[in-house]
N, C-alpha and C positions, 0 to 999 in steps of 0.2 A: 457526562456527554448525553447529549437528546438522544433520543429513540429515533431509530430510522422511520421516515413518515410511510405512510401506506403507498404513496407512488413509486417509491423506492424498492418497497418489498414487492408488490406487484409486477414491476417492470423487470425485476431479477427473475422472478418466478415463470413468465411469460417468456422471457429469451432463451431462458434455461428450457424450456420445454421446446419451443422452437429449434433449438440447437439439437436435441434428441431426435426430433422428427427429420431434421436436415441430415442426419446421421445416415437415415435409411434411404433417402430421396436421391434422384440422379438429376443431372444436368441441369436445365432451366428451372424446374422446382427447388433444387438444394440452393442455387443461388438466391432465388426468390426467398426463401425461408431464412437463408443467412441473413439478406438485406434485412428483413424484418426484426430479426434478432439484433443486428446491430443498434437498429432503432433503439430499442428496448433497452438494450445495455447503455446506450447513450445517454437517454432521458435518466435512468437512474444514476448515473455517474453525475450527470449535470445537476440534477436534485441534489444529490450528495454534496457536490462542492459549493452549492448556492447555501445549504444548510450549515454546514460545517466549517466554510472557509469565508463566511460573509462577502460572497462575491455581489451580493445585491446591491451593496454600496460602491461597487468597481462601474467604470465607464463600460456602456452596452456593446464597444468594441471589443472590448477585452473579453468579456463574456464569451460573446460570439466567437472569437477566434479560439477561445479555449474550448469551446464546445466541440468545434468543428475538429480541433486537434484531435479530442479524445474520441469524436466518432471515427476518424481515419485511422488510429491508431487501434480501436476494437475491431473495426472491419477489415484491417490488414491482418491483424492477428487469427481472426476467425477464417479468412480465405486460405492463409496460408496453411493454417492448421488442418482445415478440411481436404486441401488439396494435398497433403501429405498423407491423410487417410485414404483419399481414394487411389493414391499410386501405390498405398501396401495393402489396402485390403481389397483382397479377389472375391467376386460375387459371381454365380452362375451366370451364363449367357441369358440374356433377357427373354429371349424367344425360344419358346419349347421346340419349335421347327427347326430351328437352327438356321432360318433365313436372313441372308446377309443382305441381298439385293432381289429382286425381279424386276424393277422398273416399271412396276403398274401404276397408273396413274401420275399425275404431275405435268399434264401438259402445259407446255409454255414456261416451265420454271425449270432450275437447275435441276439435274439428274440426284436423287437422294437415294441413300439405302434404307432399308427395311428399320432401322434404328433414328431415322431422321438426319443423319450425316450427310455432307457432301462429300465427293472424291477430290482429290486434288492431282497436277500433274507432277511427273518425275523426269529428268531430261539429262543430257550428257553433257549440258553447259559448263559444268565443272572442269571435264576434260578438255574444254576449249573447242567444242564440237557444236553444230547449230542444228540437231534433229529437232523436230517441232512435231506436236501431237496436239490433237483436240478430240472432244469427246462430246457426244449428245445423246438424248433419249429419242428412240425413233417409236411411233405408234404401228404396233402389229395389227390390229383390227381397231373396231368401233366400241370396245369393252373397256377400253383403257389398258390392255395390256401392251406391254412395249417391251424395247431391249435397247441395251447400251452399244452404241457405234463409235468405235477408236478410230481416228484417222489420221494417218502418220507421215513423216517424210524422215528417212535416217539418212544422215549426210556423214560420210567421211572421205576424206583425202590422205589419210595417213595409216599409221599400222593401228591406230585406237579403233575398238568396235563402236559403233554408234548405236546408242538405246533411247528410247522414250517410252512411256507408260504413265499408268495412273495407280495410285495408291488409295484405299478406302478405309478409314478409320472406324472403329466400333462406338466410339464416344467423341464428345465434344473434347476441346483443348480444356485442363491438360487431360492428355489420353489415360485411360484407367484399364487394366487388364480384365479379362471374364475369362471364367474356369470354361472350358469346351471339352472337358475329359470326358464325357458322358457320350460324346460323338468320337469317331472313328476316321473320318474322311473329309476332304473338302471336295465338294461337288459344284459341276456349273457346266453351262452346255455353250458352245463356242463355233463360230464359223468364221473363216477367211473369205476373201474376196477373189480367192483362185487356188486351185489345188496344187499342193506342195510349193507355196509362194517362195523368195528369196529371203525369208526371215525366220525367226524362231521366237516362241513366246515363252517367259520366264514367271511361273506364278509362285508369290514369295508370302509365306505367313510369317508374321511378326510375334514376338514374345518377350515378357520382360526378365523372366527367368531362363537363360541362354546360357550355354558355357562360355561362349564369347562374348567380350566386353562389347557393350553395345556401341561405343565409339569408334569400333572398327567397321562399323556398317555391315557386319555379316550377320547375313539371317537366311534361314534355309529355304531352298525354292526347288521348284519342281521344273524341268525343262521340257518344253513340248517343241519337238523337232518340226523342221517343216514338213516333213512326209506325213504328220499326225495333222496336218491342219487341213480341211476339206471344206470345198464350197458349201456343204450341206451342213445342217446343225449337227455336231456331234457331243455326246454325253461323256463327260470327264469325272471320275469319281476316284480320288487319290488321296492313299491312305497317309495319315501324318507321317508314319516313318518313312514314307517315300521324299520328303522333303530335306533335302541335305546341304550342305554349305557349297556356296559358288565354286567355280572350278580355280579361281583367283586367290582363294583363301585354304590355309592350312590349319585353321582354327576349327574346334567342334563346335559347331552351332545349329544343335540339335532344337527342332519345336517343341515348346513346352507348352501341352493344353490347358496346364493349369495357369497360364497368364496371358494369351492371347488378346493383342489390342489392334491389328491391322492386317489387311490382306492388299497385295498388290499384283498387276499385271502390267508386265514391261516386255516390249517389243525389240527384239536385239537383230541388226543388221550384220555385216561383213566388213572389214576393213576394207578401204580404198573402193568403197561403192555406194552408190546414192540408191536408195530403195524407196518407193510411195506404195501406200495400200491402204488397208481399214480390216478390221476384225470386229465383229459382233460378239456381245457377251450377255449372256441372262441365265437365271435362276441360279446366281450364287450362294451357296449354302454350306452350312456344317451338315454331316449326314451320317449315318449309322454304316452305311456300306456304299 
């Protein structure tokens, strides 16, 4: 059997080193490193096929098709493998300050969290209701400081409770969990467009290792009653143990600080009523007290 060529050996070594570095990377860096590693693995595989199977004598289409197939197989295997690692390996929350979002900077673009992710909308459309919500970053001053404004229209002509809100993940898809156990509270500041408005706000923390199966969509929440919503900025600092299962659930859905991956702010109206309004959010973070 012929000895492996220098190209094969070097390609495998470089791909392996890149794979090790990618294990400790996150987000786009990990994807980029895995892509480069796939290229080197493919080079090694192609060289081996040419050297040991006499592919140089085959039509170029056959060689190209086989090379692309090898690249796809290796790339898919690496992606699935590292996706599984990311979902099972829990790392400390990346920011020592615990900051989730303060909406500083980013004028003219989509509001982003401190980790670079965007928020997404959740609504009652699955309940055949037609509530709507929009959000945008508002400049607070000329120094780039800002806040997030949620403008909503809650609609219900039935016994169903209308709702709409946003959720912000701590990582890009697939969402990976972070250990936030060095913190004790979720803190944020909020104000409404009027005092004691006809709606309530529910803040939800999501974690992977809860007692309730995630398919039940049961996650612990902290309800803020209308009487606690003010027209002036109000600071909230909610201990993790205050996040409890929603009223509709009988499942034990305690928040696990060891595997947090998302936070949500959802506005609830009342059955048989339409409500319009807005709330402002800022300085969302994990805190010690």
